[in-house]
C-alpha positions as CSV (number, residue, x, y, z in Angstrom):
1,M,0.0,0.0,0.0
2,K,1.3,3.4,-1.0
3,K,1.3,6.2,1.6
4,R,0.2,9.6,0.3
5,G,1.2,13.0,1.7
6,Q,-0.9,16.0,2.3
7,G,-2.4,17.4,-0.9
8,P,-1.8,21.0,-2.1
9,V,-5.2,22.2,-0.7
10,G,-4.3,21.0,2.8
11,I,-0.9,22.8,2.6
12,I,-2.6,26.1,1.4
13,V,-5.2,25.9,4.2
14,G,-2.5,25.3,6.8
15,L,-0.5,28.3,5.5
16,I,-3.6,30.5,5.6
17,V,-4.3,29.5,9.2
18,I,-0.6,30.3,10.2
19,I,-0.7,33.7,8.5
20,F,-4.0,34.5,10.1
21,L,-2.6,33.6,13.6
22,F,0.5,35.7,13.1
23,G,-1.6,38.6,11.8
24,M,-3.8,38.5,14.9
25,I,-0.7,38.4,17.2
26,A,0.9,41.4,15.4
27,W,-2.4,43.3,15.6
28,A,-2.8,42.7,19.3
29,F,0.7,44.0,20.0
30,R,0.8,46.9,17.6
31,P,2.1,50.3,19.1
32,S,-0.3,53.2,19.5
33,T,-0.2,56.0,17.0
34,T,1.9,58.2,19.4
35,G,4.4,55.4,20.1
36,Q,3.4,55.5,23.8
37,V,1.1,53.3,25.8
38,V,-2.2,55.0,26.2
39,L,-3.6,54.8,29.7
40,E,-7.2,55.7,30.4
41,D,-7.0,55.6,34.1
42,V,-6.4,59.0,35.8
43,Q,-4.7,57.2,38.7
44,E,-1.7,56.5,36.4
45,D,-1.0,60.2,36.3
46,N,-0.6,60.3,40.1
47,F,2.6,59.0,41.6
48,I,5.6,59.8,43.8
49,S,8.9,58.2,43.3
50,L,10.5,55.8,45.7
51,P,11.2,55.7,48.6
52,F,7.6,57.1,48.9
53,E,4.4,55.8,47.4
54,L,1.2,57.8,46.8
55,G,-1.5,55.9,48.6
56,A,-4.3,58.5,47.9
57,W,-4.8,62.1,47.0
58,V,-7.4,64.8,47.1
59,V,-7.5,67.9,44.9
60,N,-10.2,70.4,45.9
61,V,-10.7,74.2,46.1
62,G,-8.7,74.3,49.3
63,G,-5.6,72.7,47.9
64,V,-3.9,69.3,47.5
65,Q,-3.8,66.5,50.1
66,L,-1.4,63.6,49.6
67,D,-1.5,60.4,51.6
68,M,2.1,59.2,51.3
69,V,3.6,55.8,52.3
70,N,7.2,55.5,53.4
71,R,8.4,52.4,51.5
72,A,12.0,52.7,52.8
73,E,13.4,50.3,55.4
74,E,14.2,53.2,57.6
75,E,12.6,56.2,59.2
76,L,12.5,59.3,56.9
77,F,12.2,63.0,57.9
78,V,9.9,64.9,55.5
79,K,11.1,68.6,55.4
80,R,9.1,70.3,52.7
81,I,6.5,69.5,50.0
82,E,6.1,71.7,46.9
83,V,3.2,71.3,44.5
84,E,3.7,73.2,41.3
85,G,0.7,75.5,40.7
86,C,-0.4,75.2,44.3
87,G,2.3,76.1,46.8
88,V,4.9,75.0,49.4
89,T,4.3,73.6,52.8
90,E,7.2,73.2,55.4
91,Y,7.0,70.1,57.5
92,G,9.3,68.6,59.9
93,R,7.6,65.3,60.3
94,A,9.3,61.9,60.8
95,M,7.7,58.9,59.0
96,R,8.4,55.4,60.3
97,S,9.2,52.7,57.8
98,K,6.1,51.4,56.0
99,S,3.9,54.0,57.7
100,S,1.4,56.4,56.0
101,E,1.0,60.1,56.6
102,L,-1.4,62.8,55.3
103,F,0.3,66.0,54.0
104,R,-1.7,69.1,53.0
105,V,-0.5,71.8,50.6
106,P,-3.1,74.6,50.8
107,C,-3.9,76.9,47.8
108,D,-6.9,78.3,46.0
109,L,-8.1,76.2,43.1
110,N,-11.1,76.6,40.8
111,E,-13.8,74.1,41.1
112,G,-14.5,72.0,37.9
113,E,-11.0,72.5,36.4
114,V,-8.5,69.8,35.9
115,F,-5.4,70.4,38.1
116,S,-2.1,68.8,37.3
117,G,1.0,69.7,39.2
118,I,4.5,68.4,39.8
119,V,5.1,67.3,43.4
120,M,8.6,67.7,44.9
121,V,9.2,66.0,48.3
122,Y,12.3,67.1,50.2
123,Y,13.3,64.6,52.9
124,S,16.3,63.1,54.7
125,S,17.1,59.9,56.4
126,T,16.9,60.4,60.1
127,E,20.3,58.5,60.3
128,S,22.3,60.4,57.7
129,G,20.5,63.8,57.8
130,V,21.4,64.3,54.1
131,E,18.6,66.1,52.3
132,E,17.3,64.4,49.1
133,K,14.4,65.2,46.7
134,V,12.0,63.0,44.8
135,F,9.5,64.0,42.2
136,G,5.9,63.0,41.5
137,N,2.7,64.2,39.9
138,V,-0.8,64.7,41.0
139,K,-3.7,65.2,38.6
140,D,-7.4,65.3,39.3
141,V,-10.5,67.4,38.8
142,V,-11.0,70.0,41.4
């Protein structure tokens, strides 16, 4: 008995299936038109760099409130917080490792507008005392 291979129709159908699968994979991973990942979630615009983390935020007519978490393995001393377009608040507050604190930066904002401001946190390690600065951003509707 003679064995027969797959006919030309079977090969063509197999190639079409493979091309279709590669096309679907390429379409799923295509870049956006701007070349950047587009994020719909407003929360992605709100962050503070390590060693801090932004747990929550409130932007209202009275200013900006930031609930920051100390992610460092040591106590940190928060000296000052600046929010571009809002103001500066001097602190002098120690934050234990893994603790959360609420910081307020008062200013007058207009209700209904979208506020976006760069956040600068000036801090030092309670051990070294060397002042450092981290950046972040807060964005929300007032």
